[in-house]
N, C-alpha and C positions, 0 to 999 in steps of 0.2 A: 528305376524311376525316382529313387531318393534324391538323385542329383537335381531334379526339377522342382523338388519341394523347397519352399522358401526357408532359407536358413534362420536359425534363431539368432536374435540380436538382443543386446542389453543396453541400448542407447537410453539415456535418462529421460529424454523428452519424447512425447508422442510424435512431434514433427519429424525428428530425426529417424525414428523407427519407421514412419511412413515413407520418408524419402528413401531409406534403404530398401524397403519392399518395391518401391517404384523403380529404382535403378535396377534391382534384380529382375523385375519383370520385363524391363525394357531390353536388357542384355539377352535374356532368354528369347524374347520376341525377335530381336535382331538375328540371333543365332538360328532360330527356326526359318526365318525368311531368307537369311543368307544361304542356308543349306538348300532350300527349295529353289532359289534362283540359280544357285550353282549347278544343280542337277539339270534344271531347265535349259540354261544357256549352254551347258555341256552337250546336251542332246541336240540343241539347235546349232552347235558349232559356232557360237557367238563369241565375239571378241571380249565381251564383258565378263566371261566365265572366271578369268583370273582375279578380277576385282571382287566379285561376289564371293569367291572362295576365301580370299584374304579377309574379307569382312566377316565371314562365317567363323573363321579361325580366331579372329580378334575378339569376336563376341563370346566364343567358348572360353578363351583365356580370361576375359573380364568376368565371366560368371564364375570361373574357378577361384579367381582372386577375391571376389566378393564373398564366397563362401569360406574361404580360408582366412582372410585378413579382416573382413568386416569394415574395411576403410572405404565406404562407399563414395565419399567425395573425391578421394584421390583416384580411385579406380574410374569414376565417371569422367574426371577431367581428362585422363590419359585416353580413355575409350572414345569419348566424343572427338577429342582432337585427332586421333588416328583416323576415325571414320570420315571426319571432314577432309583430311589429307587425301584419303583414298578417292573420295568423291571429286575433289579438286584436280587430282592428277589424272583421273579418268576423262574429265572434261577437256583437258588440254592434250591428252595423249591420243585421243580418238576423235580427231576433228571431223571425221566423215559421219558422225552420229548427230542426230537431233537430241540434244541433252536436256529434254524437258524433265525427265524422271529424276535426274540428278538434283534439279531445283527442289523437288518434293523431298528427296532425302535430306537436303540441307534444311528444309523447313522442319522436318522431324527432329534433326539435331538442335535447331534453334529452340524448338518447343520444350524438348526434354532439358536442355540447359537452363532455361528460365525456371522450369518446375523444380529441378533438383539441385542446381547450383546457384540460383539467384539471378538477379538482373544483370550483374556485371558480366557474367559469362554469356548470358543470353544476348546481350548487346554485342559482346565480342564476336560471336558466331554470326549475328545478323550483319555486322559490318564485313566480316569475311566473305559471307555469301554475296553481298552486294558488290565487293571488289572483284570476286572471281567472275561473276556474270557480266560485270561491266567490261572486263578484259576479254571475256569470251565472245561477247557480241560485237565488240569493236575490232578485235584483232584475229579471232579464230573463225567465227561464224561466217562472215562476209567472204573471205577468200575461199572458203570451202562450201559455199552455198550450192554449187553445181552438184557436189557429191551428195549433199543432203537431199537435193531434189530427186535424186536417182535411187532413193531408198527402196529396197525390194519389199515385197509383200511379206516375206518371211521376217525381215528385220522390223517391219511395222508391227507384226504380230508379237514379236518379243518386246518391242517398245510398249505396246498396249498392256501386256501382261505386267511389265515392270511398273508402268504407271498405275495400274489397278492395285498392285500390291503396295506401292508406296502410299496410295490414298488410304488403303486398309491400315497401313501402319500409323498414319496420322490419326485415323479414327481410333485405333488401339491406344495411342498415347492420350488422346482426349478422354477415352473411357477410363483409363487408369487414373488420370487426374481427377475425373469425376468421383471415382471410388475413394481416392484419397480425401477429397473434400467432404464426401458423405461421412466417412469415418471420423474426420475432424469435427464435423457438426455433431455426430452422435457422441463422441467423446466430450465435447463441450456441453451438450445437453445433459449427459450423465453426471459430469462434474457439477454442473449448475444444480441439478436435483439433489445431488449429495451434499453440496454446500447449503442449499436451502433446508434440507432436513436437519443438518448439523446446526444451522442458525436458529432453527425452531427449537431444538433441544437446549442450546445455550441460552436462548431468550427465556425459555420456561425455567431453566435452573437459576438463571439471573433474577427472574421475577420472584422465585421461591426464596432465594437468599435475601433479596431486598425486603420482602415482606418479613422474614425472620429477623433481619437486622432492625427494621422499623419497630417490630414488636419488642425486641430487646431494649432499644432506646426508650420506648414507651414505658416498659416496666422499670427501667432505671430511673426515669423521671418520676414515676409514681413512688418508688422507694425513697427517692430524695425528698419528695413531698411528705412522706410519712415521717422521715427523720426531722424535717422542718417542724412538723406538727408536735412531735415529741419534745423538741427543744423548746418550743413555745409553751407547752404545758409545764415543763420543768422550770422555765424562767419565771413563771407565775409564783413559784414558791420561794424565789429569792428575795432577800430583803435589801441587799446592796444594789444601789443604782449602777455602780460600776460594773457589777457582775451581770446585771441585766443588759447593759450596753454591750458587753463582751458577747453575751449570747446572741444579741441582735446582729452584731457583726458577723458572727459564724452563720447565722441564718441567711443573711444576704449573700454570703459567699456560696452557700449550698444552692440558693435559688439561682445564682448566676450559672452554676453548672447544670442545674435542672433545666434552665431555659435552652441551653445548648442542646440537650437530649430532646427537648420538645421541638426545636427547629429541625433536627435531624430526622426525626420520624415524620414530620410534616413535609420535608423536602423530598422531591423526586430523586435527586441525587444524594447519595450518602457519603460522597467523597468531599464535597465542598458545601459551605453555607454562605448564603448571600449575606456579606458582611454588613452592608448598610442596614438592611432589615433587622439583622440581629442586634446591632448596636443601638439602633433607634428604640427597639423594644426593651433592651437592657437598661438604657439610661432613663427611659420613661418610668419603668418599674422602680428603679432606685430613687428617682425624684418623688414619685407618688408615695412610697413607703417611708422615705427619710425626711421629707420636708412638707409636712402637712400645712404649716403656717407660713411657708415661704413661696415667693413667686419666682420660679427659676425657669429660664428659657435655655433650650439647648439646640444646637445644630450639629448634624453629622455631614461632613463632606468626604465623599470617597470615590476616587477614580479606580480604586482596587475593588473588583467585582466580587471576589470570593476569597476565602481562606480555608485551608484544609482543616478537616475535623480534628486532626492531631494538634494543630496550632491554635485552634479557637479557644480551647480551655484556658491555657495561660494568658492569651490575650484578653479574654473576657474578664479573668480575675484581676489583671492589671487595671483595666478600666473601672472594675467594680471598686477597687481601692482608691483610684484617683477621684471618682465621683463622690464616693462616700466621704472621703477626707474633705473635698471641697464643700459638701453640704454641711458637714459639721463644723469646720474650722474657718471657712472663708466667707460664707454668706450669712448675713443677719436677717434681712427681710427679702431681698431679691438678688438676682445675679444672672450671669450668662455663662454658659459652657459651650465651647466649640471644639469639636474633634475632627481632625483631617487626616485621611490616609491616602497615600499616593505609592504606586509601585516604583521600585528602584531597579537596579540592574540585577539580572539573574533571578535568584529566589529572594531578594531582599525587598523590604518595603519600609517606608517612613511613616511615622505616626506623630502628630503634633497635637498635644492637649492643652487647652487654654481655658482659664476662668478669670473673670474680671473682679473677683473678690479680694478682700483685704484679710490676710491670714492673721489670726489672733495668736498663734503660738508656733513654735518650731517643731516640725513634724518629721525631721530628718532621721530621728532614731526611734520612731514608733514601730509597732508591729506591722502596721499597714505598709510603711515604706520598706520594711525588710521583705515583706511578701512581693512587693514591686520588684525588688532586686532579684529574688529567687525566680520569679516567672519571666523576667527579662533574660536572665541567664538561660533558662530553659529554651527560649527562642533564639539563642546565640546572638544576642543583641546588646545594646548599650543605650543609656539615656543620660540626659543632663537637665537639671532644673534651672530655669531662668526667671528671675524675679524682675518684672518690668514696672514702669510707673503706672500702667493701666491694668495690671494683673500679673498672673503667673503662667509660665509656659513650661511644658515638659516635651522635650524633643527626643523621640525614640528612633533607633535604627534596629530593625527586627528582621528575622529570617523565617520564611515559610517554605514548606516542602512543595506546595502547589500554588502557583500564582496564575490566575486566569485573567 
């Protein structure tokens, strides 16, 4: 009985494994029915005995090849084609029979072809069946109608048995297809449940990591605030105004980085920061702390939605130096600052900084401009300074890892 056991297969997809089982069960089904009809037609001394015997042997060979080769598609193509040839030959070789049952055999072949080999082969056998019966009814049936009308009761009994078995086989095919569909639905449902459970685990882990990272950014921000407080306390003991100014510059740079961590732990996404919101807050803070007695207006224009957390630090420090230098060296009582960011190609973006002030001194060799050079290099970028009749422009071409 081990021969009738479904052979093991190692096809990668469930669909291929199910189709292999389907073809196996169909070949076994054909073999069983072929044997049954061979015995029955032999006892009845019916002319169809030889055809059913051949169909039985072909089914056994197909089952053996499936077990040994596992190449179900190739076996199915040869198996279905041979059965269709046997049925077609029987239709034209035995004109004295009413070949209704052969039509049912062809229907079985068509159905199994659709289910196991796809639409192309199903349509092929559908066309073959149509052509065979077109020629049968137009060129074979009519000239032999008088023989068909004289069918004996014994032949009618054989015909009824064949018809019933063929109908049973159609039902068997549909049942097997239903089993295949149910298995597919169960597999899909199990896979969905598994993916849903894994998704919940990943979401929970992601939430934990997000909370942890937010807490880290919050603590870093607090630590930077402590450093700022210490620097301010230390600056009170300084006598030199130049030293106090240097301390104040250091404090603003630390506050710039602190603001980044504040925005990160307030943001739902820790990967990117809303660049326009960050720059508005940064420039406003710089103006509020650095120009108490000056009326400065600023505008931030950005079609760049966000910048990666890695790039925001050097970018923020560049803008910190630009705005700080403008407040100190370009504006006396009032002025206007305009910052524009636009995405470029790939991971590049452009930034234009403008102020309408009149610079009191050359700042090209100051520590602040050296920092601008360093941070621009960190962003794999370049810039140039343009002095116009109405103010000063800085044109930057920078690179970001993530442009949204």
